[in-house]
N, C-alpha and C positions, 0 to 999 in steps of 0.2 A: 344240163349245161347250160348256159346263158348262151345267147345269140351274138358270137363276135366271130372275127377270122383270126386265126392262129398263124403268125408269119416265125418260121422257125426258121433262125440264123445258120449259120453256117457251123458253127461250132456243136448247134445241137445235131445238125443231120449227122455228123461225126459221129457219135455216140448210137452205132446202130448195135444192138442186141441179136435180130435172127438173123439167117442166111438172107440172100436180096431174094424178096419173094413180098408181093404187093398183097396188100389187102386194102377195105375202103371201107371208112367207117362214116355214114351220114348223117346227120342231123340237118334240120331244119335251114338253118343257117351258117353249118360251118362242114368241111370234108377234110377228112386225113387219108390218102390211101397208102396202103401198104401191100408188100407181095411176099406171101410165106408158100415156098414149096409149090409152088402151083396150085395151090387152093384158092378157093372161088372168095367172093367176099363174105359168103355166107358159113365159109370153112367145112363146108363139103366137098369131099375127096367124090371126084367123079367115080371113083371104084370101090371106096370103101364109105361106107355107112354105118358101122360098128359104135358102140356107145362109147370104147376106151376113147376109139380116137375122139369122137366129142368131147368127151372130158376132160381131154388133152389140150383140145384147141382151145377150149373155157378157158382152161387155169392160165394158156399165152394170151389169149388173148386181155384178158382182165390185169396179166402182169402187164403187158405191152401198153394199155391205156394208163398204169397207173405211170409208169417210164414215161410217157409222151406228157402225163400233166405234171411232171418234178419237171421234164426237159422244160418246158412251155413256161411254169411258175419260174425259173432262173431266169430264163430269156427275159421275158418281162422286169423281172428284177435289175439286170445289168442294163437295160436299154432307161431306164427310170435313175437308174444311181449315173448314167454317163449323163443324162440329160440337166439333172440337179446343181451340178458344180458349173455346169454354164452360166445359169441362172444366179446363181450365188456370186460368181466374178462378175458378174455385168452390175449387179445391185453394190457388191463391196466399192467398184470403181466408182460408182456415182455418188455412195458414202465419203467415200477418201476425199473426193473433189469440193462435196458439200461441205465439210470438217477443214480442206484446205483454205477454202474462201471466206470460213466462220473465221478461222485462224488470223488470214489477215486483217477482216475489216476489226476484229478485237486488237490487233497490234498498233491500228492506226488511230482510235479511240482514247482521248485524252482523259488519263487517270489521274492527274495532280495537275494543278496552276499556284506557284506558287511566286505575288508580285511584290516585291521589294524595294526599296531607297524612296517610298513612297512615306515622306514625314509629314507632310504638310495635307495631304487628305487621303481618308482610310482605304482599306481593301476594297469595299462595298459600291466607292465609289469609283476608284477605277476599275473593277469587274462589270460595271453599269455599264460601260461605254461599251465594251467587247461583246461582238458575238459569238467569240471562243471562250469556251466554259466547262468545264468537266462534265464529263459526258457526248462532248461535241465530238464529231469526225473532225482530225488535225486538218487544215487547210491551210499554207503556208500565204496564199493568195490573201485569204479572209484572217490572216493576222495581222498583213500589212496594211491593211484595214482598220484592223484594230488600233494599232499603232499609233496611224496617222488621225484616229479620234481622239487618241489619247493626248499628243502633242498639241493638238486642239483645244483640247481641253484646258490646258496646264497655260497656253498662250492666253487666252481668252481670260485666264485669272489672271496676269500680270507676272506668270513665270518665260517669262521670255525665252528662255535659252535652256528649257526642260528637252530632253529628247533621251531617246530608246538607241543605244549603238549594236549593230551587230554583233559585236563580242561581248555585249551584255546579256546576248539570248543565250539559256540551255535550251536544250531540245534533245533530250535522251530517252530513246525507243526499245523500248523491252518486247518480249511477246505477249504480256497482255496488256500491251497500249501505250505511248506518250507521256511523258514528264517533262513539263514545261516549267524553267522558271524565269521571269522577265524583271530585269534591273532597271530601275526609270532612276536618268540623273536629272534633279531636279536643276540644276544650273547651282553649281557651286563658287563662290568668291575663291579664286588662288588668289589674287592680289590686290592691293588699293594703293592708290598713288594720289599725293596731292600736290598741288600746283600753284600759283598766285598768291599766296603764303608768305608777305615779308617778316613782318612782327609779328605774327601768330605762331605759335608752337605747334609743329603737327599733330600733336598726338592732341590738343585742343578742337583742332578741325574733327580728328578721326571720332575722339569720344562723342559729339552732336551724332553722328551717322546714326542710324539704326539697322547698320549692317557691319558685320567687320570680316576680316578672311578667316573662311571657312564655314561662314552663313549662306545658306540658299539668297540668289538674288532675287527678288521681287520690282516691279516697276512700281507700287505703291510705296514700298518703304524709299524707293529711289526719289520718287516726288516728294513726299513729307522731308525727308532729309535734307533736300533742295530748301523747302520753304522754313525749317529750323535754322536752318545757316544764313537764311533772308532774315531772318527776324534779329539776328545779333545786332548790336550798333556798330559794332566796326568793320561789317561787311555790306559791301552795296550790291553785289551778285554772285550768285554761286552757280553752279552748273555742272552739269553728273551727268557723265557718260559710261557707257558699258559694252565689252566688247568681248565677243567668244574666244578665245586662245586655243588652237586645236592642237598647237604642241606639247600644250600641259594640258587640256581638255579641261581648263576650269574659264572661269568669268574674270577678265580684268576690267576693276573700276577706276574710271579717271576722273576725281575730282578738281574742280576748277573755281578757285574765287576770286574777287578783287577785292581786296580789303580798302576802307578808307580809311585816311591818314586823318593826325588828330597830331595837333602841338601841345605836351604837357601844360605848360603858363599861356598865359592868352588875358585879353581883356575885351567886352563886349561895351561898347556905347551904343546902348539903343537909343535913338531920341525919336521917342514916340511921342508925339504932341499930346497924348492924351496922356501917357504915362511916361514918364523920366523913369529911365534905367540904367545904372553905372555899376560895373562889375570888374574883379580883375578875381583871377581863379586858377590855379591847379589843377587837371582835371586829365586823368588817363582813364577813357573807356575800354584801353585793351591790357593792364596792367603789367608790364614786362611779360606780351606774351598770351597770357596764363589765361585770358576772357574775364577777368576781374576788372573792376573798375571801382574808381576812388574822385572821390570832388572834394577841394576844399576850396572855398569861396566866401569874400565878401561883398557882398550887393547895397547898394544904397536906390529904394526905391522911394520916388516921389508920386502920388496919385493927384489926380485935381481932386481939390474938396477933402482930400485929406493929408495930416500932418507925414512928414520925412520920416522912413524906418529905415535903420541900419542893421543889416542881418550879418552872422557869422556862421556858416552851413557847412559842417561837412558828414559825405555819404560816402560809404563803402557796401560795396554789392557782389555777393560770391555766387555765381548760381549755381555752383557744383560742390556744395557743402562736402569735405571730405570723400573728393571723388563719385560723392552721390547724387540724385536731383533734386535734391532739397537745396533750395534755395535762399541765402539769408543777405536782408538788406538793411540797414541802420543808418538811418542819420539824425543829426542835432542841428539846430538852429537855435542861435543865441541873438537874443534882441532884449532892446530895451523895455518892451511890452512883460516880457516874461522868455522862459526859455521851452523849446518844444523838441520834444525827442520820438520817433518811430522807428518801432523794432516789427520787423515783419519776417516769418519764417514759414517758407511752403516749399510744398512739393505740385508744382502744375502738372494737368496729365501732359504733358510735355510731347506725348506722341499720342493719338487714337490708337494707338495699340495698349495703350496704359489702362490699368481696371481701375483706378485710385488715385484719389488727390487730395489733398489736406492743406490748411492753414491755419497759422496763429499769427495773432500781430497784438501788439501793445502799443498806444499813441500818448499822446500827454502834449496838450498847446494851447497857450493864450493868444488870441487872436482879436485883432480889431472888426466889429462888427458896427456897419453905417444903415442906418434909414433915409430911404428917401421921398421927398414930395414934390412932384414936379421938379426934377431936376435940382433940388435945393435939400442939402444934410440937415436933418430935422433932430436925428438921434447920434448919439456915439456911444458903444455900448462894448463891453470888456468882454470876452467869453472864454471862461476857463474849459476847457473840455479833456476829458479822461473817458478813454475808451478800449476796448479790449474785444475781439472777435475768434471760435475759433470755428472751423468745421470739417467734416468729411467727407467725401462723396465715393459712390461706387458704382462703376459702368458696368454697362452689361450691354452685348452686341456686338458688329461688325466695325471697320473700321469706318466705313461711308458713314454707318445708321445705329445708334445707340440710345441706349432710355441709360438712364442713372437718378440715383434717390442719394439725397443728403444730407444729414445732419448735423445743427449748425447752433451755436450759442452766440451771445452780444450783451456786454454792457454797456453803456452809456449814463456820462453824468457830465449835464452840462448848466453851467452858472453862469447870470447876466450879471453884471455892474454896472450902471446908465455912469459915463464921464461926463456927457454933454447932451445938455438939450435947448437947443435955439427956439421953436417952436415949437406950436400943440400936433401931434400929429394921431396917427392909431396905432403907435408900436407898443405893442404888450408883450415884451419876450419873455419866455417862459420857463426855468427854472424845472429841470425833469433828473429823473434818476433811472434806468432802463435797464430792468434785467430781462432779455425775453430767450425765449430758446423755440425751437421749430423744425422742421424739416422742407425739404426742397424736394419733387417729382419732375424730371425733367425728360427731355425727347430733344434729340440733334441730330441732322441731317447734314453731315460737312464735306466739303471740299475746296479745293485752291486754287486757284488761277494765278498764273503769271501775269502783272499788269506793269506798267509804268505811266508819269505822269496824270494819275486820280489825285495823289495825298501829297504825294511826296515828285521834288523836280528831279529826274535823274536816275534816283536809286532803283532795284526793282521791287516789287511790292508784290505782298499776297492778299489778293484778292476773296474774298468768302464767298463761294457758291452753295445755297442750301439754305437750310431754316433750323432755328433751335425756338423752343418752346419749357418755361418750366414757369412751374407754381409754387412760393412760397406760403407756409403758413405758420404763424408766431404765436405763441402766447406768455405777456407779462404776467407776474404772481406777487404780491407782497411775501407769499410764501418762500421766496430767493431774492428778494432783497429790493423787489421792484415799487417805486411807491404809489402805483395803481396795478388794479388788474385790469388788462388791455389783450384784444386780441386783434394782428396783422398779417396782412394778405397782402403778396406782391404775385404780377401776372407779368411776365416776362415776355417778349417776343420779337426773334430777329430773322431776318432772311434776307439772302442776297442773290441777286439773278442776274444771267447774260444772255445775249444773245450774239453768236458769233464772236469777233474779237473788237467788237467796237462799243457796245451797247450794254450800260451797266448798271446794276439799281442797288442799292442798300440801304434796310429800312431795320429800324427799331422801334419799339414800342414798350412802353414799361406803365402799368398801371398798379399804385399801391395806395392800399386805404387804411384806418385802423380806425376801433370800433370797443365800445364798452356796452352800455345797454342800446346806444345809436351809432350809427356812423358818423363818426367828428371829423377825420381831418381825410383826405384823399389827395394824391398828387396822378397824374398824365400827362408824361414825356415822351414824345414823337418825332422821331426826325426819319426822314427820308431823302436820298440823294441819288440823281441822276445824271448819268456820265454817258456822251456820244462823243468817243475820239476816234480820231483820227476821219475828220467828216469825210474830207475829201479823197480819202485813200492815198495818203502820200508815200504811209511805211514808215519805217522809223530811221528820224534823222540823227538819233542822238544814241550811243550806247555805253556804258562806260568801260567797257573792252576797246573800244574801236574809235570813241569821240565823235566830234560831227563828220558824217558821208560830204563828200564835195561833190554835188549834185546843183551845179550853178553858182550863179554870186551869191540867191536868196536861198533858201529853201524853210517851209514852214509846215509846222502839226497845229490841226486844229482841233480845238474841245470844246462841245458847249456840257455846263452842267447847270441842273436845276437842283436846290435845296430847299426843302417846305421841313421847318422846325418849330413847334407848338409846346409849350407847358403852361398847364392847367390845375391850379391850386382851388379846393373845395375845402371850406370850414377851416381855412387857416387865420383869418382875418387878424390881423394883430401879431401874431406868431410867427409870418412869413412874408414874402411880397417876393414877385417877378419883376424883374427889371428890363428894360428895353432900351438900346442907343448903340454905341458904336462899338463896344466891347463883347457885345456878342452879335455883332453882324448886322445893323443896320447904319449903314455907312452916310459920313454926312451929316449926324446929328451928336450931340455932345455922349459922353464916356456912359452915363445913367441918365438919359434926358424922361424916359416914360418910366412910372410904376404900375403897377393893378394887378391883379389875381390870375388872369390868363393874358395869353403872348399867344401869336403865332404869326412867323414870319417867311417869307418867301424871298431866297437870291436866286438871283439869275447872271450869269458869266456866260461870256466867251473868251476863250483863253486862245490865242497865237504863239506856240513855242519858235524861234527863231534859230535858224540855219543855216548852211551851205557854206560855199568857200568863204565867205568871208567872218564867219561864225568859227569855223576853222583854223584861219589865219590867228584870231584875236584870241585861242584858245591857246596856241602852240604859242605865242607870244609870251602869254601869261606864265605858261608850262617853263618858257625858257627862263627867266625871271623869278620864278620859286624856286626851281633846282639852285640856282646862283646863292639863293639868300639862304638854301638849308642844306647847302652842301656841309657845313661844320657838323650836322647831325644826320645827314640823310646820304647816302652814298649810292642814289638813284634819280632819276626823275622823275621830277616832278607836279603830276598835271593836275591843277586846279578843276577843273571841269567846268568853267564858265557857261553858266546857260540863264538866257534871257527872256521872256516873257511879256507880251502885251495882253489887259485887260480890259473889258469894256462891261460893265454891269447894269442892274437894276434890282434893288431894294424895294420891297413892300410889306410894312409890319403892320400890326391892331394888334394893341393892347384894350385890357378891360377889365373889372371888378366886378362884383355885385351891385355895386349901386349904379353904375352906368355900362348898361347891356351891351353886347354888340352892336357894332353901327356899320356895314358894310359900304357906307356913304363916307367914311373918317378913315384911311388908311394915313400911314404912315410912309411916305417915297421918296426915293434916291435914285438917282443917277450919277453915272459917274464914269472914267476910266484909269488908268495906273498901267505901272511896271510893276513884274518881279525879277528875282534874280536868285541865283544859288550858286552857290560851290559845289557841286555834288560829288567830288572826290574827297571831301572831306567831310568826317564826321562830327554832326553837331553844330553845322553853321547855319540851319534854321532856312528862312525866307527870308528874306528881304522883300520890304514893299514899299510903295510910295503910289499914292490913288487922292485922283481930285473928286472928291464927290459934291455933286449938287442936290440939299432937300431942298423935295418941293412942298409941302406941307406943313402946317402952321407946329409948332412957335415960331418960324421962320418964315416970311414973306419968299416967295418964290422969285430967283436972281441967278443972275449968270455968275455971280463972287461963289468960287468954288469952296469948299471947308477942305482942307491938306489932311492927309492923314500919313503917317510914315513909322517905320520900323521893323519888329524883327519877329517873326512868328511860324508855327513850327508846321503847319498844316497849308497846301496848297490853296 
């Protein structure tokens, strides 16, 4: 037997087979005591030692040992069986706890994430902003942070009213996890109101907007819609505001415009001492409030050195032909020299979101062409011109930055007939019949800023901020009717720049060239203008909506302007010429005083716009008179918007040709001062000017006697 102590339980002790005697079974490591009828441990009776007794004793001894082993085996099994369930119970409890925790963790796992309402951005863009995602642990705090990131992303992209409301959040928890549904409200427009329109129909204003009720509101659409409205000749100012309506859970848009008045019948007597102009017209830039315009005009024009011309002109413009974005413009001019006709059908890129534009135009005209030498007309020609042009463009990219490609074709036939020749000159005008096809590649970065008093007096202006580059290549061939084989190239660059709200710059450059086996003709035209407005930080002294502010008896707004203009022709001797004089900005000299092939002109101006209580009272008095006169036609108060500006200027010009090279010491200079005025509340009045200019260089001897210029122009 193996060495161990057997512990016999009470249930084993109760199973006794023999009478209560004892005997002892010894081994090296165990001991069991029995008592059997008073026998000793070896089974010897004190008095009987026969064999039969020993045999009986031996049998009982073996039988007892067998029973003892059976009993001990049963006791061991009972103890083991009683211990095993306790161990299994502990392990089962631990396993159940682990299973419960695992089940709880699994119930908090995000199993599904559905984003809806994001019509402007993809699911990938939205989910990239979130920390919560499929297989992540659901956490309400983290989800709120995700919502704020989404709202911030929308606001940065111009979706001012984008939101995620609590009622739009769907959180469903099942045993296998969390199912999330997120609905984004990007800011739907519920209502649009239009105010300020008196003559113009409301639907005419609404159709110019880049959004409608039910669309998503964006700041970019609002800004560009304002720009589109300001470009209309019958609108002087436009403002669009938006606000969130908590009751309807939608965006309410308010459009406020300031219409420019226009009387259908009118006369214009332009007392320009360089060019006399008399006109009687019927004009309506906003015919019956439809946005269409019509013009019927009789003009009588007399320029210095040219014979008087009488013109009968009719024009009709429909910017939204058949409610589309196609623009129709037709003009007919009748005169003694010959009739002229212009028909234009174009679909402009009316919004930067538009992906294409196209145009088709036809023209036929008869024009007088004069050639000058030293301010004297030497030759007079009659030009017969027939032309046609078609082009289409496709735009790629975002609203603020785009690339485009265009295809175009032109046909131009010009014929010159010499009418008069007074002296020898270098004029050699050439008849041409050009048929040219080509393509254009361009890139532009476009933004606009709302400005005033840069080019117009009072009305709001769109100042271009950005840049544009375009390269055009064309080819003329006898295969399609051209008079000769010729290659054409043009590079055009435009750039607008501003610093703060006071410093503006606008630059345009165009270089074109023609060549066959060699470069034959080239033209470089460039202009840059710099405006430093509100020099003394006085603020707005006049707006179309409020008129003059009352800020003391006198108020003023100061602007400095510098403009550099250049035109240079190469290889055009006898075919064309560059002129310099009062008609293009060199004030104090004759209309076409100087001629050549290359020209540079610098204009410097200091403009002072007058205001204050005095001009406020003058404007109110004029409004009372105008209201009395217009009472049979208009049932409203008529504000003329009288604006007066003083100007001090200096002009410096150079002109030269291939025979006479550029000489820095031979400028053509003038200085002077003047007044400019406008009726800013009326459409088409232009700028009334009177200026006193003093020429400082030959052929005039410098003196204090000024040359007076008076007239009407369109630019400030």
